[in-house]
KOLKE-570353 format. One record per residue (C-alpha): residue in one letter; x, y, z. Coordinates in pm, whole numbers, plus 32768, in hexadecimal, padded with zeros to 4 digits. Example, Ala and Ser with C-alpha at 12.3 -4.5 7.8 and 13.67 -1.06 7.14 Angstrom:
BEGIN
A84CE7E3E830C/S85577F9682CA/
! end
This chain:
BEGIN
MD98CE46ADD24/RDAD8E4F1DD9C/SDBF9E402DDBF/EDC43E453DF2D/EDAD5E42BDF8E/LDABEE2D7DEE4/ADC06E266DF81/RDB8DE2D2E0DB/LDA48E20DE0B7/LDAF7E0D1E03F/SDBF8E0F2E158/EDADBE0CCE251/VDABEDF5DE1EE/PDBADDEA8E2DC/GDCC7DDEBE234/TDCA1DEA2E0E9/VDDE3DF3FE06C/VDD95E07DDFAD/SDE6FE157DED2/ADE01E28EDE17/EDE78E363DCFA/DDDBAE478DC4A/DDD23E391DB46/LDD24E23CDBF3/VDCCAE1AADD44/ADD35E046DD8B/ADCA2DF78DEA8/SDD53DE2EDEE3/VDC87DD21DF95/PDD8ADC25E012/ADC89DB14E058/IDC3BDAF3DEE4/GDD95DB49DE61/DDD15DC57DD77/TDCFADDD0DD67/VDBD6DEACDCFE/RDC59DFC5DC20/LDB6BE0E9DBF3/VDB77E231DB3A/PDAD5E320DC35/ADA16E3D7DB23/DD966E28DDAD2/VD8E5E263DC36/LD785E2F4DC34/GD741E2B6DDA2/AD7DCE20EDED0/GD782E1D7E038/TD7C8E0FDE162/ID6E1DFD8E1AD/VD6E0DEADE294/AD725DD5BE1F3/PD644DC32E24C/ND74DDBB8E343/GD740DD07E3F8/AD88EDD86E376/PD8B7DEDCE2D5/AD8AADEEEE15A/VD899DFF1E044/ED793DFEEDF33/LD7E2E0A3DDF0/GD737E0F1DCA8/VD831E0DCDB8A/RD7E7E17ADA38/RD81EE09CD90B/GD793E13CD7D1/HD627E194D817/HD60FE0A3D93D/ED654E0BADAAF/LD6E2DF74DB30/PD6D3DF13DC9F/LD817DEC0DD51/ID839DE64DEC0/VD989DE4EDF70/TD986DD8DE0B7/VDA8DDD26E1B2/DDAD8DBE3E0F8/DDA22DBF0DFAC/VD99DDCC0DE8C/AD842DC9ADDF4/FD7E3DD0ADC96/LD6E8DCDBDB7C/PD742DBC9DA81/AD756DC32D914/YD62EDBDAD836/AD65BDAA3D760/AD5C6DB51D630/DD6DADC58D648/LD7E9DB4ED636/LD76ADA7DD514/ED74EDAD1D3A5/PD610DB98D352/DD4CFDACCD329/AD567D99DD3D5/KD46CD8B8D477/VD4C3D8C6D5E5/RD45AD7C7D6E8/VD4CAD838D83F/PD45CD7B3D991/AD3E3D8ACDA94/TD502D98CDAFA/PD524DA59DC37/HD4F0DBD1DC31/LD63ADBF3DCEA/VD755DAFADD04/AD868DAFDDE09/YD9CCDADBDD8D/SDA09D9B8DE7C/ED8D7D901DDF4/MD947D93EDC8E/HDAA0D8B2DCD9/RDA12D784DD90/DD918D72EDC7D/VDA04D75CDB56/RDB14D690DC01/ADA1ED57DDC63/LD9ACD554DAF9/GDB15D545DA82/KDB5AD42DDB79/ADA12D376DB2C/IDA55D34ED9B8/DDB92D289DA05/KDAF2D190DAF3/PDAEDD030DA65/GD992CFB2DA18/VD8EED109DA35/RD807D150D910/LD775D2AAD8F6/DD64AD304D81E/AD6CDD3D1D6F7/DD5B2D4D2D700/MD5D5D509D876/LD74FD517D85B/AD738D619D742/AD64CD6F1D813/TD72DD6D4D944/VD869D72DD885/LD7B2D85AD7F4/VD737D8CBD94B/HD897D8AAD9D5/RD91BD985D8BB/CD807DA7FD914/FD88BDA80DA7A/VD9F1DAC0DA0E/AD98BDBCCD912/GD8B3DC72DA1E/AD9DCDC7FDB0A/VDAB4DD1ED9FE/RD9A7DE23D9B0/VD9B9DEADDB13/GDB33DEC6DB24/LDBA1DD6DDB9C/WDC9FDC95DAE3/PDC54DB2ADB49/VDD7BDA76DAA9/RDD62D93DDB85/VDBEDD918DB42/ADC1DD955D9CD/ADD2CD849D9CE/WDC30D749DA4F/WDB31D7BDD94C/EDC33D797D837/YDC96D640D8BF/TDB2ED5C9D89E/WDAFFD66ED74A/ADC3CD5CED6BF/RDBBBD475D71C/VDA4CD489D6BE/GDA08D5CED604/ADA28D546D4A4/DD91AD442D4E8/LD81BD528D58B/PD6DAD59AD4E0/LD72ED708D517/AD72FD82ED427/AD878D8DED3E0/FD8EED9EBD4CE/RD90BDB4FD44C/PDA6BDBD4D418/DDADBDC74D55F/PDC37DD10D57B/VDC14DD32D6F6/WDBCBDBBDD713/DDCF4DB77D631/KDDD5DC42D719/LDD51DB84D847/MDD9BDA3AD795/ADEFADAB9D743/DDF2DDB00D8B6/VDEB1D99FD904/TDFB7D914D816/EE0C4D9EFD8B2/AE05FD985DA13/RE078D816D9AD/RE1D7D850D923/AE23FD8F6DA68/TE1D8D7CADB3F/
! end
């Protein structure tokens, strides 16, 4: 897809701030405090749709390897496919994951990851280790899914890291695969904490 065509489509979503260069289109969604960054050549298809609340939205298919990932940009949110747990953990890891949504909204991801981070600090709250491990894994799938489609959810990743730092060592969870992109996101989390 051509950069100007993609920028025009994304500009049709009210409130979205779009900038375009030859090899990158960025669509900032102020309501979530993040920006979708897309290489136009990776966008296999795009079109306008109507969101469930009746507002205009854009649905895209984003190429990642041999897969086409769905991405929906709305007036106040972005929806995407979470990453697969098996892709995040070491090969042959036994994975126990609760049912996950086909698509997750950025706002839901942020709400859920933050809520878990707050819950682990509540006095007297005892969380089942297996369920907590599955939930932490699903939340990492959400964050990794957001990154795959061009988002950079530093605030959400900060809450994930907060939870992981407190309970991760005690969870019955296989080791995560090395991931330089995740490492960069965690470095940005550390930098953001220093700046506040």
